[in-house]
C-alpha positions in Angstrom: -112.5 180.3 67.2 -112.5 176.6 67.8 -111.0 173.9 65.6 -111.9 170.2 65.5 -110.2 167.4 63.4 -111.0 163.8 63.1 -110.3 161.0 60.7 -112.9 158.4 59.8 -111.9 155.0 58.4 -113.7 153.0 55.7 -113.0 149.6 54.2 -115.3 148.4 51.5 -115.6 144.7 50.4 -116.2 145.9 46.8 -114.2 147.9 44.4 -116.9 150.6 44.2 -119.4 151.7 46.8 -121.5 154.7 47.9 -121.8 155.0 51.7 -124.0 157.6 53.5 -121.6 159.1 56.2 -124.0 161.8 57.4 -124.6 160.1 60.8 -120.7 159.9 61.4 -120.4 163.5 60.3 -123.2 164.7 62.7 -121.5 162.8 65.5 -118.3 164.7 64.8 -120.2 168.0 64.9 -121.6 167.2 68.3 -118.1 166.2 69.6 -116.7 169.4 68.3 -119.1 171.6 70.3 -119.1 174.1 67.5 -122.5 175.8 66.9 -121.6 178.2 64.1 -119.0 177.7 61.5 -117.9 175.5 58.6 -117.3 171.8 58.1 -114.9 170.4 55.5 -115.0 166.7 54.7 -112.7 165.1 52.2 -111.1 161.7 51.5 -107.4 161.5 52.0 -107.1 159.3 48.9 -107.1 160.1 45.2 -109.5 157.3 44.2 -112.3 158.1 46.5 -114.7 161.1 46.8 -117.0 162.8 49.3 -120.1 164.5 47.8 -123.6 165.7 48.7 -126.7 164.3 47.2 -130.0 162.3 47.8 -129.9 159.0 49.6 -131.9 157.1 47.0 -130.8 153.7 45.7 -132.0 154.3 42.2 -129.9 157.4 41.9 -126.8 155.6 43.3 -127.3 152.9 40.5 -127.6 155.8 38.0 -124.3 157.2 39.3 -122.6 153.8 38.9 -123.9 153.4 35.4 -123.0 156.9 34.3 -119.5 156.7 35.8 -118.9 153.3 34.2 -119.9 154.7 30.8 -117.5 157.7 31.1 -114.6 155.8 32.6 -115.1 152.0 32.3 -112.9 149.9 34.6 -112.0 147.4 31.8 -110.2 146.8 29.6 -107.3 147.9 31.9 -105.0 148.5 28.9 -107.1 151.4 27.6 -105.4 153.6 30.2 -101.8 154.8 30.1 -101.8 155.1 33.9 -102.4 151.4 34.4 -99.3 149.3 35.0 -98.4 148.8 38.6 -102.1 149.4 39.5 -105.2 148.9 37.4 -107.1 151.9 38.8 -107.0 154.7 36.2 -110.7 154.6 36.0 -111.0 155.2 39.8 -108.9 158.4 39.5 -111.2 159.7 36.7 -114.4 158.8 38.6 -113.1 160.6 41.6 -112.5 163.7 39.6 -116.0 163.6 38.2 -117.7 163.1 41.7 -115.5 165.7 43.3 -113.0 165.8 46.2 -114.7 167.4 49.1 -117.7 169.1 50.6 -118.0 172.2 52.7 -121.2 172.6 54.8 -122.3 175.5 56.8 -123.0 174.9 60.5 -125.9 176.9 61.8 -127.3 176.6 65.3 -125.3 173.4 65.9 -126.8 171.6 62.8 -125.5 170.9 59.3 -127.3 173.5 57.2 -128.6 171.2 54.5 -131.2 171.7 51.8 -134.0 169.2 51.5 -132.8 165.6 51.0 -129.1 166.5 51.1 -126.8 163.9 52.7 -123.0 163.4 52.7 -121.6 160.4 50.9 -118.3 158.7 50.7 -117.7 157.4 47.2 -115.3 154.5 46.8 -113.9 153.8 43.3 -110.9 151.5 44.2 -111.9 149.7 47.4 -111.1 146.6 49.2 -108.6 148.4 51.5 -108.8 150.8 54.4 -109.0 154.4 53.5 -109.4 157.7 55.5 -111.7 160.6 55.4 -110.9 163.9 57.1 -113.4 165.9 59.0 -112.3 169.4 59.9 -114.7 171.8 61.6 -113.9 175.5 62.5 -116.1 178.0 64.2 -117.6 179.1 67.5 
């Protein structure tokens, strides 16, 4: 069995963003040389997410609106966590969107359903963050 590990780096200019990272993940898969196995992808930060969904701008706006209704950024004082950092909402948004994805690799390809893409969700941006890609298989 082979194993591959790589860290991807992201820096957003906004506090929140959704970035399609499928091309970077596919490049990792090619680099790994693995044809059958599993791919794990997760952010290495507790205020960001990796998830699978459709790459459709209206849907991304819906995510933003939904998350902001459930865990609004402001007022900061509504959260017990806020003090040194004002990012309690980002922690909650990450929990809602999930931590990681696992994707089957079949015949050297990500084994996706129709329209599926991998996204990095940033909820407390404006600084560099890492995403782990781990692939195991043959």
